[in-house]
NUMISE-544506 format. One line per 5 residues: number of its first residue (from 0); for each residue x, y, z of C-alpha. Coordinates in pm, 1 decimal, always signed. Layout:
// NUMISE-544506
NUM) X Y Z; ... .
// end
This chain:
// NUMISE-544506
0) +0.0 +0.0 +0.0; +128.0 +347.3 -87.2; +159.8 +593.7 +200.0; +183.7 +969.5 +239.9; +370.6 +1156.6 +512.7 .
5) +207.4 +1486.7 +607.1; +330.8 +1738.8 +861.4; +129.7 +2045.9 +950.9; +70.9 +2290.5 +1233.7; -273.2 +2259.6 +1389.0 .
10) -413.9 +2559.3 +1576.1; -541.0 +2501.0 +1931.1; -871.0 +2685.0 +1903.0; -1004.0 +2621.7 +2253.2; -884.3 +2541.6 +2604.1 .
15) -1132.0 +2370.4 +2835.1; -1171.5 +2200.0 +3166.7; -1376.1 +1919.8 +3009.7; -1396.7 +1813.9 +2645.5; -1678.1 +1574.7 +2554.4 .
20) -1645.8 +1380.5 +2230.5; -1979.1 +1277.3 +2076.8; -2319.2 +1446.0 +2107.5; -2545.8 +1143.5 +2142.9; -2757.8 +1061.9 +2450.4 .
25) -2451.0 +1000.9 +2669.2; -2252.9 +1293.3 +2529.9; -2496.1 +1581.3 +2544.8; -2602.7 +1483.7 +2896.9; -2234.8 +1452.6 +3001.9 .
30) -2156.7 +1796.9 +2861.6; -2456.6 +1958.1 +3030.6; -2372.7 +1787.0 +3361.5; -2009.2 +1899.3 +3353.4; -2102.0 +2256.9 +3266.3 .
35) -2370.0 +2274.1 +3534.1; -2104.2 +2161.4 +3783.8; -1895.0 +2465.2 +3693.1; -1652.3 +2320.9 +3438.2; -1574.5 +2509.2 +3119.7 .
40) -1696.2 +2248.8 +2873.2; -1677.5 +2178.9 +2499.7; -1888.6 +1926.6 +2308.3; -1771.1 +1797.5 +1969.0; -2023.3 +1633.9 +1733.6 .
45) -1983.0 +1520.7 +1372.0; -2340.5 +1598.0 +1264.9; -2511.1 +1937.5 +1263.8; -2740.1 +1837.2 +1550.9; -2734.7 +1646.5 +1878.2 .
50) -2901.5 +1322.2 +1980.1; -2689.9 +1055.6 +1811.2; -2878.7 +730.5 +1770.8; -3205.0 +899.0 +1875.0; -3195.5 +1160.0 +1600.8 .
55) -2936.5 +1050.9 +1343.6; -3050.3 +690.3 +1386.1; -3422.3 +753.0 +1459.9; -3392.6 +486.7 +1733.2; -3721.7 +493.0 +1921.6 .
60) -3840.5 +471.9 +2191.2; -3592.3 +597.8 +2452.3; -3559.7 +286.1 +2669.0; -3610.5 +250.7 +2967.1; -3651.5 +492.9 +3259.6 .
65) -3864.9 +301.9 +3507.9; -3899.0 -59.0 +3614.5; -4185.3 -206.6 +3814.0; -4286.0 +144.4 +3915.7; -3934.2 +250.8 +4017.8 .
70) -3750.3 +535.7 +3844.2; -3401.5 +411.2 +3757.8; -3257.0 +693.6 +3542.8; -3325.8 +1016.6 +3729.9; -3160.5 +1356.5 +3733.9 .
75) -3069.4 +1534.7 +3410.6; -3186.8 +1251.3 +3180.7; -3533.7 +1250.9 +3334.9; -3539.0 +1632.2 +3340.0; -3458.5 +1626.4 +2969.3 .
80) -3751.9 +1393.6 +2901.7; -3989.1 +1622.8 +3090.2; -3857.2 +1926.3 +2902.1; -3916.0 +1743.3 +2576.3; -4263.3 +1642.4 +2692.2 .
85) -4346.6 +2006.0 +2773.8; -4247.8 +2099.5 +2416.5; -4493.6 +1843.1 +2282.1; -4208.2 +1620.4 +2173.9; -4229.8 +1322.9 +2411.2 .
90) -4482.0 +1067.9 +2528.9; -4388.7 +882.6 +2848.4; -4532.1 +534.0 +2813.1; -4644.6 +435.2 +3161.1; -4585.6 +219.7 +3357.3 .
95) -4272.4 +98.3 +3174.2; -4107.9 +435.9 +3119.8; -4019.5 +398.6 +2754.1; -4038.9 +738.6 +2586.8; -4171.1 +793.5 +2234.8 .
100) -4049.4 +1118.3 +2080.0; -4052.2 +1355.7 +1785.7; -3692.8 +1340.0 +1648.7; -3688.3 +1704.3 +1537.8; -3804.3 +1835.7 +1874.6 .
105) -3552.6 +1604.2 +2043.4; -3275.7 +1780.8 +1846.8; -3404.6 +2120.0 +1955.0; -3448.0 +2022.7 +2319.2; -3097.2 +1872.5 +2342.2 .
110) -2949.7 +2181.3 +2177.0; -3126.7 +2411.9 +2421.4; -3016.1 +2208.5 +2723.6; -2652.3 +2212.4 +2617.4; -2637.6 +2579.7 +2522.2 .
115) -2829.5 +2694.0 +2829.4; -2580.2 +2501.5 +3042.1; -2297.4 +2709.3 +2896.8; -2136.7 +2444.0 +2676.6; -1932.4 +2549.3 +2371.5 .
120) -2065.1 +2345.6 +2081.9; -1852.7 +2228.8 +1787.4; -2091.4 +2076.9 +1532.6; -1994.6 +1941.9 +1189.4; -1659.7 +1841.1 +1341.2 .
125) -1515.7 +1495.9 +1281.4; -1277.3 +1360.7 +1543.9; -953.9 +1239.9 +1386.9; -727.0 +1167.8 +1681.5; -574.5 +1286.5 +2002.6 .
130) -241.4 +1392.5 +2145.7; -92.9 +1249.2 +2463.4; +186.6 +1333.7 +2703.5; +268.0 +1029.0 +2907.5; -62.1 +868.9 +2995.6 .
135) -258.9 +1192.4 +2979.4; -460.3 +1305.1 +2679.9; -382.0 +1671.7 +2621.0; -572.6 +1751.2 +2300.5; -829.4 +1608.5 +2065.6 .
140) -792.3 +1668.8 +1692.8; -1082.3 +1738.5 +1460.9; -1158.6 +1837.1 +1104.3; -1426.2 +2081.7 +995.3; -1475.5 +2362.9 +745.3 .
145) -1212.8 +2563.2 +935.9; -962.6 +2287.6 +844.0; -774.2 +2098.7 +1117.2; -825.6 +2216.3 +1474.9; -730.4 +2100.7 +1823.1 .
150) -900.8 +2144.4 +2157.9; -701.7 +2132.4 +2478.7; -858.5 +1987.6 +2789.8; -789.9 +1882.5 +3144.3; -1035.8 +1591.9 +3134.5 .
155) -1183.8 +1417.0 +2830.8; -1504.0 +1214.8 +2801.7; -1535.5 +967.3 +2516.1; -1905.4 +941.6 +2432.0; -1851.6 +850.8 +2067.7 .
160) -2029.5 +515.7 +2101.9; -1743.3 +338.9 +1924.4; -1473.7 +441.7 +2177.7; -1296.1 +638.4 +1904.4; -1088.8 +864.6 +2128.9 .
165) -1011.8 +588.2 +2378.5; -901.6 +362.0 +2093.2; -682.3 +631.0 +1941.1; -531.1 +703.5 +2282.9; -432.4 +339.1 +2319.4 .
170) -684.9 +227.0 +2579.0; -713.5 -154.3 +2573.1; -1042.4 -281.8 +2433.9; -1257.0 -576.0 +2540.5; -1134.2 -893.9 +2373.7 .
175) -1347.3 -1030.7 +2093.1; -1590.3 -1291.9 +2219.0; -1568.7 -1503.2 +1904.8; -1936.2 -1435.7 +1835.8; -2047.5 -1202.8 +1555.4 .
180) -2130.8 -848.2 +1653.8; -2497.6 -767.8 +1691.3; -2637.6 -639.3 +1360.2; -2693.5 -280.5 +1257.3; -3043.7 -161.6 +1165.9 .
185) -3160.9 +134.7 +963.6; -3478.9 +282.1 +1109.6; -3724.4 +460.9 +887.9; -4047.4 +655.4 +927.9; -4356.5 +554.0 +738.1 .
190) -4629.1 +812.6 +688.0; -4976.6 +752.2 +551.2; -5018.2 +465.3 +799.9; -5359.6 +389.9 +948.4; -5255.5 +470.3 +1304.0 .
195) -5618.5 +449.9 +1418.5; -5636.0 +79.8 +1333.9; -5635.7 -157.7 +1632.9; -5317.8 -331.6 +1515.7; -5109.5 -14.4 +1488.9 .
200) -5258.8 +147.4 +1799.4; -5152.5 -159.8 +1995.7; -4808.7 -193.7 +1836.5; -4684.7 +165.2 +1847.1; -4702.9 +205.2 +2226.5 .
205) -4425.3 +28.8 +2415.9; -4572.2 +13.5 +2763.7; -4592.5 -352.5 +2865.1; -4372.3 -468.5 +3151.7; -4198.2 -798.8 +3085.2 .
210) -4305.2 -830.7 +2720.5; -4131.0 -790.4 +2389.0; -4308.9 -502.2 +2216.7; -4264.9 -638.1 +1864.0; -4576.7 -663.0 +1649.4 .
215) -4652.8 -1035.1 +1645.9; -4931.0 -1034.4 +1382.7; -4702.2 -866.2 +1132.0; -4402.4 -1078.4 +1231.3; -4591.0 -1405.1 +1193.2 .
220) -4715.1 -1308.2 +848.4; -4366.2 -1198.5 +736.6; -4224.4 -1533.7 +844.9; -4464.8 -1702.3 +604.2; -4361.8 -1494.9 +303.3 .
225) -4084.2 -1614.2 +69.2; -3783.9 -1401.5 -20.1; -3799.6 -1164.9 +278.5; -3463.0 -1010.1 +379.2; -3329.0 -1073.2 +728.3 .
230) -3536.0 -874.0 +973.9; -3599.0 -821.1 +1342.0; -3925.0 -752.4 +1520.8; -4081.1 -559.5 +1359.7; -4122.3 -283.1 +1612.8 .
235) -4339.2 +18.5 +1537.6; -4326.8 +333.4 +1749.8; -4530.0 +650.7 +1743.2; -4344.7 +969.0 +1653.2; -4636.7 +1172.2 +1792.9 .
240) -4786.5 +1259.2 +1455.3; -5103.2 +1101.6 +1322.3; -5037.7 +864.3 +1036.2; -4664.2 +822.7 +1103.8; -4464.8 +551.5 +1280.4 .
245) -4094.2 +477.1 +1325.3; -4010.5 +128.2 +1200.4; -3735.0 -94.6 +1334.5; -3704.8 -412.1 +1127.0; -3403.8 -407.2 +891.9 .
250) -3081.7 -575.6 +1000.4; -2746.3 -675.2 +858.6; -2417.7 -807.1 +989.1; -2141.0 -546.7 +991.3; -1848.0 -398.9 +1180.5 .
255) -1928.8 -29.5 +1205.3; -1563.8 +43.1 +1291.3; -1455.2 -79.0 +947.5; -1528.0 +193.4 +694.5; -1556.8 -31.9 +389.6 .
260) -1768.0 -290.7 +566.3; -2001.1 -31.8 +717.1; -2035.3 +153.6 +385.9; -2150.9 -166.5 +218.5; -2386.7 -238.5 +509.3 .
265) -2545.0 +107.6 +485.0; -2615.0 +46.8 +115.6; -2773.4 -292.8 +185.3; -2986.8 -148.2 +462.3; -3111.3 +142.4 +251.1 .
270) -3222.3 -103.1 -16.1; -3395.7 -311.7 +252.1; -3580.0 -7.2 +390.1; -3765.2 +35.0 +62.0; -3809.3 -338.8 +10.5 .
275) -3965.2 -372.3 +354.7; -4181.5 -63.7 +305.7; -4315.4 -218.0 -13.9; -4381.0 -553.3 +154.9; -4575.2 -384.5 +435.6 .
280) -4772.8 -184.7 +181.2; -4855.8 -494.7 -22.4; -4951.7 -736.3 +254.8; -5102.6 -529.2 +535.9; -5405.9 -302.3 +492.9 .
285) -5285.3 -70.5 +770.7; -4990.9 +25.2 +545.9; -5171.7 +29.0 +210.7; -5132.8 +406.8 +164.2; -4800.2 +441.7 +343.9 .
290) -4475.9 +583.2 +209.8; -4122.5 +634.4 +338.7; -4111.1 +989.8 +471.2; -3769.2 +966.4 +640.8; -3472.3 +731.3 +655.2 .
295) -3222.1 +750.0 +938.1; -2911.3 +955.1 +861.6; -2708.2 +653.0 +963.2; -2773.3 +293.4 +1059.4; -2837.2 +223.7 +1424.9 .
300) -2532.2 +53.6 +1576.0; -2582.2 -198.4 +1853.1; -2227.9 -312.4 +1921.0; -1869.8 -214.8 +1838.4; -1569.7 -139.0 +2062.5 .
305) -1582.9 -126.2 +2442.8; -1296.1 -37.6 +2671.1; -1123.6 -281.0 +2904.6; -1178.1 -73.1 +3216.1; -1068.2 -93.1 +3575.6 .
310) -1373.4 -314.7 +3622.7; -1566.5 -506.4 +3358.4; -1934.6 -557.7 +3440.4; -2022.4 -923.4 +3394.2; -2356.1 -1065.5 +3294.0 .
315) -2371.7 -1250.4 +3625.6; -2321.7 -929.7 +3824.2; -2573.9 -750.3 +3610.0; -2852.3 -1008.2 +3628.8; -2810.1 -1046.0 +4005.3 .
320) -2827.3 -665.0 +4049.7; -2495.2 -672.3 +4236.5; -2450.6 -338.7 +4411.0; -2097.1 -203.2 +4396.9; -1949.9 +41.4 +4645.7 .
325) -1895.4 +279.9 +4355.3; -2233.2 +235.3 +4182.7; -2312.1 +551.9 +3987.5; -2607.8 +453.6 +3767.9; -2854.1 +174.6 +3699.2 .
330) -2998.8 -13.7 +3404.7; -3334.7 -184.3 +3357.8; -3361.5 -279.6 +2992.0; -3377.0 -652.6 +2914.2; -3057.6 -824.9 +2805.2 .
335) -3130.0 -799.0 +2434.8; -2909.1 -985.2 +2186.7; -3005.6 -975.9 +1819.9; -2878.8 -1247.3 +1587.8; -2628.8 -1105.3 +1340.1 .
340) -2802.9 -1296.1 +1059.4; -3153.0 -1436.5 +1032.4; -3456.1 -1325.0 +1230.9; -3400.0 -1432.8 +1591.5; -3348.2 -1241.1 +1913.4 .
345) -3254.7 -1347.6 +2267.5; -3434.4 -1147.6 +2535.6; -3381.1 -1189.1 +2911.5; -3585.8 -970.5 +3144.2; -3432.2 -853.8 +3471.7 .
350) -3582.5 -932.2 +3808.1; -3475.0 -590.5 +3935.0; -3272.7 -296.7 +3802.4; -2897.3 -353.1 +3779.3; -2606.8 -131.7 +3889.4 .
355) -2307.6 +19.4 +3708.9; -1980.1 +94.1 +3890.3; -1775.6 +407.4 +3830.1; -1474.4 +182.9 +3760.3; -1642.4 +71.1 +3434.2 .
360) -1597.8 +427.7 +3300.3; -1220.9 +451.4 +3348.9; -909.6 +264.3 +3231.3; -612.3 +174.9 +3450.0; -339.6 +383.8 +3287.2 .
365) -537.5 +688.0 +3173.8; -566.8 +952.3 +3446.3; -781.9 +1207.8 +3262.0; -1008.6 +1001.1 +3037.1; -1362.7 +882.9 +3108.7 .
370) -1604.6 +702.6 +2880.7; -1982.8 +716.8 +2874.7; -2248.6 +531.3 +2679.8; -2186.3 +228.3 +2461.3; -1809.7 +222.4 +2509.6 .
375) -1816.3 +139.5 +2882.4; -1640.5 -166.4 +3021.9; -1891.5 -452.3 +3018.3; -1901.7 -805.2 +2887.6; -2126.6 -890.4 +2596.4 .
380) -2420.8 -998.3 +2810.7; -2431.4 -698.7 +3043.6; -2366.0 -465.7 +2752.2; -2669.6 -603.2 +2568.5; -2883.9 -423.7 +2827.4 .
385) -2672.1 -116.8 +2898.0; -2642.6 -5.7 +2533.1; -2987.1 +162.9 +2531.3; -3049.6 +537.0 +2557.2; -3171.9 +585.1 +2914.9 .
390) -2874.6 +385.7 +3046.8; -2636.5 +585.6 +2826.7; -2782.8 +914.1 +2951.2; -2735.5 +808.1 +3313.3; -2375.5 +710.2 +3239.2 .
395) -2322.0 +1048.3 +3075.3; -2451.6 +1226.7 +3383.2; -2210.2 +1035.1 +3604.5; -1914.7 +1095.6 +3372.3; -1989.7 +1467.6 +3343.1 .
400) -2010.9 +1518.6 +3719.2; -1697.8 +1308.4 +3777.7; -1506.0 +1506.6 +3516.0; -1597.9 +1839.4 +3676.0; -1500.1 +1704.6 +4018.7 .
405) -1164.5 +1589.5 +3879.6; -1088.6 +1934.6 +3742.2; -1157.9 +2089.5 +4082.5; -974.3 +1813.3 +4267.2; -659.1 +1609.4 +4210.1 .
410) -679.1 +1588.3 +3830.6; -695.4 +1208.2 +3823.9; -1021.7 +1034.8 +3737.2; -889.8 +714.0 +3894.3; -873.5 +883.1 +4233.7 .
415) -1227.2 +1020.6 +4242.4; -1383.1 +1070.7 +4584.2; -1659.5 +815.5 +4534.8; -1878.3 +911.7 +4834.6; -1873.6 +1275.2 +4721.2 .
420) -1950.4 +1175.1 +4361.1; -2242.2 +958.2 +4470.5; -2372.1 +1232.8 +4698.0; -2359.5 +1486.8 +4416.7; -2533.2 +1252.5 +4172.1 .
425) -2808.5 +1183.5 +4423.1; -2851.5 +1556.4 +4476.2; -2911.8 +1590.3 +4102.0; -3177.8 +1318.5 +4119.7; -2983.3 +1007.9 +4012.5 .
430) -3131.7 +684.4 +4148.8; -2833.6 +485.7 +4274.7 .
// end
């Protein structure tokens, strides 16, 4: 392979206490939390809007805030949901606590929360690397229309979903399990749907405790049809507009951290969106007049890289709801593993909400780097629950508060005062 050697001076265009990489559910909550705790905070996001999988991926609903009547993701994440609800952009599905939402109002609400908190926002900026001195990250590098830029920080939070900054900094990653990664799915919105029909009214509200909310009548019929692409569910979710539903049913095997592989997967999934839309239109009267009104900006990613942290949450710990001394958030979504090929899904419901330790957000040799969201340290089984949005938001809140505390304290995330961190999170409304 031919190579090029390039040397250039990159301007440092900002100096911050906390730099958050990635503006998805974990990232925008982390940035707001850090700023509200008094840290001068920057948030870097590759798209022109916030929300990540919720908005770029159209992944609905936001799962899951309550379990058996108990709120498990309180504080800023729950405040955000109520703000979105007040804007007419959210429907809290009781008693389960899944949240249906309008993706455009979600973008606006997240933007307002971040800017009102005092965060400096760098949109349309693609992270390309980082600079280190010893074990400490000193700068992140990004590309945008201003060319190459660097941001200096005291503490960094990787909320990229794929552990991009942690990987580039040399943080060890979880070893491969030998099993294929969970598949990616491209969500789409169908409009012109008969949302008053009993089948769709039942399917588009995800409010049943202990049940898979997929639409069984449609699934069973699809299984009978020849030549159907691999699919999951299907799951339909209201987007709060009459006649429109978000659809989760496409799937394909891919490694989203491999550019060529993921590019090919995106093309397959886009073809499948329109194939599936046509199949629904042809075989189900509720969809007879429907059409694709939106396709997710990018495929929804279930699984890629995760760090090898100071502690790795195991499936056994998670299912037993083991409570750690440094528990900083909780999770209540089922352990949800989608087959990388075919149409199957393994779903294990929890007896009670699980716990997440602070040590799963940090790596042994990296004194100023935290992770939040999908790139936390967990084995495949525990991760299959923790990857969802409410869990990621709660992790972001914990990472943001911990980062601000580190700036004010000893400068080492590995030496956080855990009782003080827990006390502060509880004061914000976290349920730990």
